LOMI-628980 format. One line per 3 residues: number of its first residue (from 1); for each residue x, y, z of C-alpha. Coordinates in pm, 1 decimal, padded with zeros to 6 digits. Layout:
N
NUM> X,Y,Z; ...
END
This chain:
421
1> 16500.8,08595.3,06098.2; 16143.0,08498.1,06175.4; 16042.1,08551.6,06534.6
4> 15807.7,08343.3,06742.7; 15531.5,08504.7,06943.2; 15680.4,08334.3,07249.2
7> 15869.8,08546.1,07498.3; 16195.8,08423.7,07654.8; 16077.8,08388.4,08013.4
10> 16398.3,08329.2,08208.1; 16518.3,08690.1,08163.6; 16216.2,08832.9,08342.6
13> 16245.2,08949.2,08705.7; 16241.3,08640.4,08926.6; 15902.6,08702.8,09086.9
16> 15745.3,08767.2,08746.8; 15914.8,08456.1,08604.5; 15779.7,08240.7,08890.1
19> 15433.6,08390.0,08845.3; 15447.5,08291.0,08479.0; 15536.1,07933.5,08570.1
22> 15243.7,07926.8,08811.2; 15008.6,08054.1,08540.5; 15134.0,07776.1,08312.8
25> 15046.2,07515.4,08577.1; 14699.5,07667.7,08607.4; 14659.6,07647.8,08229.0
28> 14744.6,07278.3,08251.1; 14474.0,07239.4,08518.0; 14699.9,07123.9,08797.9
31> 14512.0,07055.6,09118.3; 14490.0,07318.6,09388.9; 14707.2,07102.5,09613.9
34> 14981.1,07069.9,09351.1; 14972.4,07442.0,09276.0; 15013.3,07521.0,09644.5
37> 15309.9,07279.6,09670.0; 15495.0,07427.1,09372.7; 15429.0,07785.7,09470.0
40> 15554.6,07723.0,09823.1; 15886.4,07594.3,09688.4; 15917.0,07885.8,09447.1
43> 15827.0,08141.1,09714.5; 16115.0,08012.9,09927.3; 16340.7,08031.9,09620.5
46> 16257.4,08400.0,09569.5; 16316.5,08473.8,09939.8; 16650.5,08288.3,09928.0
49> 16756.8,08487.0,09621.7; 16685.6,08819.3,09792.8; 16842.3,08709.7,10121.0
52> 17166.7,08601.4,09952.0; 17171.0,08902.2,09715.7; 17194.7,08678.8,09407.2
55> 17035.8,08922.6,09167.3; 16680.5,08923.7,09039.5; 16683.0,08668.8,08758.9
58> 16642.3,08292.8,08741.0; 16971.4,08109.2,08694.5; 17111.0,07757.0,08727.9
61> 17354.7,07885.8,08991.2; 17066.5,08017.4,09200.8; 16886.7,07682.8,09179.6
64> 17201.4,07487.6,09270.9; 17272.0,07701.3,09578.7; 16909.3,07690.9,09690.2
67> 16892.3,07314.7,09645.1; 17218.0,07267.2,09835.8; 17083.4,07474.2,10124.0
70> 16736.0,07324.3,10152.8; 16732.4,06979.9,09993.7; 16625.7,06712.5,10239.9
73> 16918.2,06509.0,10376.0; 16904.3,06133.6,10430.8; 16764.2,06051.4,10773.5
76> 16659.3,06412.3,10836.0; 16331.2,06469.4,11016.9; 16112.7,06749.7,10881.7
79> 15852.6,06938.5,11076.4; 15511.7,07003.1,10924.1; 15621.9,07356.2,10827.4
82> 15919.8,07213.4,10638.1; 15725.8,06949.9,10445.5; 15768.9,07142.1,10120.9
85> 16136.3,07041.8,10118.2; 16039.3,06680.6,10032.6; 15938.2,06798.0,09686.3
88> 16211.9,07052.1,09622.5; 16398.2,06856.8,09353.4; 16094.7,06799.6,09134.0
91> 15964.3,07150.7,09198.1; 16289.7,07298.6,09071.3; 16298.0,07060.7,08773.9
94> 15959.4,07190.0,08660.2; 16090.4,07546.0,08691.7; 16399.9,07453.8,08486.8
97> 16174.8,07307.5,08214.4; 15981.9,07633.1,08204.9; 16304.4,07833.2,08187.4
100> 16437.4,07624.1,07900.3; 16119.6,07577.5,07694.5; 15882.1,07845.8,07819.1
103> 15644.8,07554.2,07849.2; 15565.0,07288.0,08109.2; 15441.7,06944.4,08018.9
106> 15265.2,06710.1,08252.5; 15451.4,06390.0,08341.4; 15133.9,06205.9,08242.0
109> 14929.5,06386.8,07980.0; 14554.7,06334.2,08007.0; 14359.1,06408.4,07691.2
112> 14078.8,06584.4,07876.9; 14330.3,06830.5,08022.1; 14494.5,06923.7,07693.8
115> 14396.5,07276.1,07599.8; 14357.5,07298.1,07221.1; 14280.8,07664.3,07137.0
118> 13917.1,07693.8,07027.8; 14016.4,07846.3,06693.3; 14221.7,07532.4,06615.8
121> 13957.4,07275.3,06706.6; 13789.2,07251.8,06367.1; 14120.5,07199.7,06185.8
124> 14222.1,06929.1,06432.0; 13887.6,06751.8,06386.7; 13921.6,06776.0,06006.1
127> 14267.0,06617.6,06030.5; 14125.6,06335.6,06242.2; 13867.4,06258.5,05971.7
130> 14140.4,06277.8,05707.4; 14356.9,06025.2,05896.1; 14063.9,05791.7,05944.7
133> 13898.9,05814.2,05602.1; 14192.5,05883.0,05368.9; 14497.3,05742.3,05549.8
136> 14296.1,05454.6,05701.8; 14478.7,05459.1,06034.6; 14378.0,05189.1,06280.7
139> 14183.2,05312.5,06585.5; 14482.5,05274.0,06817.2; 14716.7,05453.2,06576.0
142> 14458.6,05726.0,06515.5; 14408.7,05781.8,06887.6; 14783.9,05811.5,06946.7
145> 14833.6,06048.6,06652.9; 14551.3,06279.2,06759.8; 14689.0,06284.8,07112.8
148> 15023.1,06404.4,06974.5; 14860.3,06666.6,06751.3; 14654.5,06790.9,07046.3
151> 14975.1,06825.9,07249.5; 15132.4,07012.5,06955.9; 14835.2,07251.0,06938.0
154> 14845.7,07297.7,07314.4; 15216.4,07380.5,07290.6; 15147.2,07639.4,07020.8
157> 14877.5,07789.1,07240.3; 15130.7,07828.0,07521.1; 15334.2,08040.7,07276.8
160> 15037.6,08275.4,07213.9; 14960.9,08118.5,06874.7; 14586.0,08106.5,06817.7
163> 14567.9,07967.0,06462.5; 14784.7,07733.4,06258.1; 14856.2,07993.5,05988.9
166> 15066.5,08179.4,06249.0; 15307.6,07888.6,06295.8; 15672.1,07969.8,06224.8
169> 15969.4,07732.9,06182.4; 16106.3,07841.6,06519.7; 15784.2,07721.7,06688.6
172> 15813.1,07378.4,06528.1; 16177.6,07351.1,06630.6; 16090.0,07452.5,06984.8
175> 15820.1,07185.0,07002.3; 16059.5,06909.6,06895.6; 16319.7,07038.1,07141.3
178> 16061.9,07017.3,07420.9; 16034.6,06641.1,07353.0; 16400.5,06592.5,07451.4
181> 16311.3,06383.9,07756.2; 16136.7,06115.1,07548.8; 16290.7,05806.0,07390.9
184> 16416.9,05840.0,07034.6; 16152.7,05598.7,06908.0; 15876.7,05809.4,07064.3
187> 16020.6,06132.3,06923.9; 16040.8,05969.1,06581.0; 15670.1,05881.2,06595.3
190> 15577.7,06232.9,06710.9; 15783.9,06394.5,06434.5; 15618.2,06168.8,06177.1
193> 15272.3,06268.1,06301.1; 15350.9,06641.1,06300.9; 15502.3,06614.5,05952.1
196> 15180.4,06453.4,05827.6; 14977.7,06728.6,05994.8; 15187.3,07004.3,05833.3
199> 15133.6,06844.5,05492.0; 14759.6,06844.4,05564.2; 14769.9,07215.4,05656.4
202> 14953.3,07291.9,05331.6; 14701.3,07083.0,05134.0; 14411.5,07275.2,05286.9
205> 14576.7,07611.2,05215.4; 14611.6,07697.3,05584.3; 14988.3,07710.9,05546.6
208> 15128.9,07898.6,05249.4; 15462.5,07716.2,05244.0; 15608.1,07379.1,05330.3
211> 15739.0,07363.6,05688.4; 15808.5,06991.8,05713.3; 16175.7,07049.6,05631.2
214> 16219.7,07205.5,05976.8; 16150.2,06870.3,06140.8; 16458.4,06653.5,06202.1
217> 16501.5,06299.4,06079.3; 16516.9,06081.5,06390.5; 16708.2,05763.2,06316.9
220> 16596.1,05465.9,06524.9; 16766.4,05137.5,06428.7; 16503.5,04865.0,06426.3
223> 16734.7,04626.4,06615.5; 16886.7,04876.5,06858.4; 16711.4,04746.8,07170.8
226> 16718.7,04418.6,07356.1; 16383.4,04282.2,07470.5; 16334.3,04259.5,07848.1
229> 16290.1,03898.2,07961.3; 16244.4,03724.3,08295.9; 16453.3,03438.8,08425.1
232> 16233.9,03124.2,08416.7; 16248.0,03082.5,08795.6; 16115.9,03437.7,08842.9
235> 15812.0,03362.4,08627.0; 15747.5,03056.4,08844.5; 15772.0,03272.1,09158.8
238> 15537.2,03531.4,09010.3; 15266.8,03277.7,08925.3; 15307.9,03090.2,09253.1
241> 15242.7,03395.9,09469.3; 14907.7,03478.3,09305.0; 14618.7,03425.4,09547.4
244> 14387.9,03209.6,09336.1; 14116.9,03198.1,09603.9; 14012.4,03560.6,09544.2
247> 13834.2,03712.2,09242.2; 14134.1,03940.3,09182.9; 14375.7,03649.5,09198.1
250> 14164.9,03433.0,08964.7; 14141.7,03713.8,08709.7; 14505.6,03818.1,08732.6
253> 14632.4,03459.6,08717.4; 14445.5,03399.7,08391.0; 14577.8,03727.8,08248.2
256> 14937.6,03643.4,08342.9; 14908.6,03297.5,08184.5; 14774.0,03441.4,07858.3
259> 15084.3,03660.2,07840.6; 15354.5,03414.7,07949.8; 15208.9,03090.3,07805.9
262> 15033.7,03207.9,07487.1; 15226.2,03531.5,07429.6; 14919.4,03749.9,07375.2
265> 14967.2,04125.6,07356.7; 14811.6,04346.9,07622.4; 14558.7,04486.4,07375.5
268> 14445.9,04138.1,07275.1; 14413.3,04026.0,07637.0; 14215.9,04338.1,07722.4
271> 13970.1,04288.4,07434.5; 13945.3,03908.8,07454.7; 13577.8,03809.3,07442.1
274> 13382.5,03503.8,07549.2; 13321.8,03430.8,07181.0; 13698.0,03405.6,07119.9
277> 13724.7,03102.5,07349.4; 13647.7,02795.3,07140.2; 13601.9,02527.9,07404.3
280> 13494.8,02259.5,07156.8; 13829.7,02281.8,06973.3; 14034.5,02395.3,07274.9
283> 14159.1,02704.1,07090.9; 14168.5,03081.8,07127.1; 14073.0,03254.3,06801.5
286> 14114.2,03630.6,06779.8; 14178.6,03911.1,06533.8; 14502.9,04076.8,06635.4
289> 14453.7,04439.7,06738.0; 14791.5,04541.2,06593.6; 14793.1,04372.1,06253.4
292> 14420.0,04293.2,06213.3; 14523.6,03941.2,06111.5; 14344.7,03631.1,06248.2
295> 14532.2,03423.7,06505.5; 14448.3,03078.8,06635.3; 14632.5,02938.8,06938.1
298> 14587.0,02614.8,07131.8; 14411.1,02655.8,07464.8; 14642.7,02456.3,07689.5
301> 14509.2,02272.1,07991.3; 14681.7,02513.3,08230.7; 14540.5,02824.1,08064.0
304> 14198.6,02666.8,08010.0; 14162.9,02569.7,08376.1; 14261.9,02921.0,08488.4
307> 14003.5,03077.6,08255.6; 13729.0,02839.9,08368.5; 13812.1,02907.2,08733.5
310> 13783.2,03281.9,08675.8; 13468.4,03264.0,08461.4; 13285.3,03039.2,08706.7
313> 13403.0,03171.3,09042.3; 13570.2,03508.5,08992.2; 13404.9,03700.4,08712.2
316> 13110.6,03918.3,08821.9; 12773.2,03887.6,08650.5; 12772.3,04114.6,08347.1
319> 12622.4,04151.9,08001.1; 12965.4,04250.0,07865.9; 13120.8,03998.2,07628.3
322> 13478.2,04086.7,07726.2; 13633.4,03813.0,07938.7; 13814.0,04035.7,08187.7
325> 13628.3,04297.1,08391.0; 13716.8,04541.3,08665.2; 13676.3,04433.6,09026.2
328> 13440.9,04707.9,09141.9; 13089.3,04806.0,09027.7; 12973.2,04862.0,08761.9
331> 13217.2,04581.3,08654.2; 13321.4,04713.3,08314.5; 13586.6,04597.3,08064.9
334> 13929.2,04758.8,08093.1; 13954.6,05091.8,07911.2; 14139.5,05090.6,07580.1
337> 14439.9,05279.9,07721.9; 14493.8,05044.8,08017.7; 14825.8,04859.3,07985.7
340> 14747.5,04637.7,08290.0; 15098.6,04705.8,08422.2; 14971.3,04728.7,08779.0
343> 14869.3,04362.4,08769.6; 15226.0,04245.7,08716.8; 15360.4,04509.6,08957.7
346> 15128.8,04399.8,09239.9; 15219.7,04031.3,09232.0; 15585.3,04101.6,09152.8
349> 15616.5,04315.1,09466.5; 15429.4,04055.7,09672.0; 15672.9,03788.6,09552.4
352> 15969.0,04010.4,09642.1; 16109.0,03981.4,09289.9; 16410.7,04199.9,09216.2
355> 16590.6,04205.8,08883.5; 16969.5,04206.3,08859.5; 16958.4,04498.3,08617.5
358> 16699.3,04761.0,08535.3; 16445.0,04629.0,08285.6; 16083.2,04649.4,08183.0
361> 15854.3,04414.2,08371.3; 15503.0,04461.9,08236.4; 15286.3,04208.3,08057.4
364> 15476.2,04262.9,07733.1; 15798.6,04146.5,07898.8; 15626.3,03813.6,07977.1
367> 15547.3,03784.4,07606.4; 15916.2,03846.7,07535.2; 16005.5,03578.1,07788.2
370> 15791.7,03318.9,07609.3; 15957.8,03402.3,07275.9; 16303.6,03366.0,07428.9
373> 16211.0,03034.5,07589.4; 16082.1,02900.9,07256.8; 16407.9,03007.5,07096.2
376> 16608.4,02820.8,07359.8; 16404.7,02512.5,07278.3; 16521.2,02557.2,06916.5
379> 16174.2,02638.4,06788.0; 16203.4,02765.5,06427.1; 16175.5,03140.5,06387.5
382> 15875.3,03119.7,06155.4; 15685.9,02915.3,06416.1; 15765.5,03169.3,06691.4
385> 15656.3,03444.7,06453.9; 15321.0,03272.2,06396.5; 15264.2,03218.8,06769.8
388> 15335.9,03583.3,06849.6; 15134.1,03710.5,06554.8; 15425.9,03896.7,06393.9
391> 15368.8,04022.3,06041.6; 15719.5,03907.5,05941.1; 15995.4,03696.3,06095.0
394> 16214.6,04008.9,06100.8; 16023.3,04123.3,06409.1; 16105.8,03794.0,06578.4
397> 16480.7,03816.2,06523.3; 16519.3,04067.6,06807.2; 16469.6,03784.8,07057.5
400> 16789.4,03616.5,06939.0; 16984.4,03889.6,07118.1; 16832.8,03793.0,07453.3
403> 16930.5,03425.6,07423.2; 17293.5,03433.9,07529.8; 17336.3,03055.2,07525.3
406> 17217.2,03024.9,07165.5; 17441.4,03309.8,07060.4; 17734.5,03148.1,07237.8
409> 17701.5,02838.5,07019.2; 17740.5,03060.9,06716.9; 18046.0,03242.9,06854.6
412> 18365.7,03231.8,06655.8; 18623.4,02982.3,06785.6; 18951.7,03168.9,06753.6
415> 19152.8,02844.9,06776.2; 18995.0,02724.5,06453.3; 19068.5,03038.6,06259.2
418> 19352.4,02999.7,06012.2; 19532.5,03322.5,05936.6; 19676.6,03378.9,05594.9
421> 20037.3,03494.4,05611.7
END
């Protein structure tokens, strides 16, 4: 059996195991404050293990007993010397991840902190050019794929692999296993990207054999999820609470209306330019960032007035052509990775909005809400598809599952069913 260069860390002496986890956090460039917090928790874990004579290896039983003894209780007051106990659960979770995978992944992965081994950099850059020039990936798709490949290379580096020709099937399997905490749809996309990368390595002669067969097939039914939508009265409450006398309120109000009245995607709102607003025809004309297709929507009076109010009285002076800018100098457009979720979160919290069940509540959910409302008004599917900029009506059919009343009209009436004897 082929062996990975990675060592199974959990069987090391406890102090050595904890030191390895700390070194992994340093490799990931955790801040000095975070390192001190984690190491404090782990130092107490080692002391607890010795005090209770629980052996000298990491184990789930050790963690459970330590957590039971020191986890903060509801209503408990902690002194400054006991502050570390507030973070005990997450600190132990990170240690468990390291024990299981021999690898720790940041909750939020920042590209500038991903450590691609220097010997792998050229190959990664060549693959980026290949995806752009030969596969013709869109900029957003290319950026996401290269982020995933960088994470893959970083993972290999954590297993003491310094070049791609050293990769073994066990390393690929371990990488996919380390993605266990992600949604199936995300794992499917990652697996697809890694499979493409392995084919590229084989094409370039870096790999001497096909390794793509090691990757699993992740089945994600296209209609498995139900879109998150808001009750109409909650949308009214959200818009009503926005302070339209401030620059922030004027900007955010216009953004919210573009999502819940016109159904624009976050990427299209973020990149909307002054040239896209056709005041003479009262339309918004854009090229969709997702499909690259042109879209023309009517600029309603409500949306138009909100945009004018922001442009005249809320938008700072700038040479940028993007409509929406940040609130602080140097007043730049939103970065391309900004999902603007905080805008909805801020006004939602201010309005005291609470959902009956757990659901998504970003700008995209307001787009879903518009689609569902149009469906309730018996708008034809092809019209909804055109408004939302879907490539096919199949993408629009998912909203039928959120419209309970419409589905109820199509329910089978058991009294009318005639059974054949």
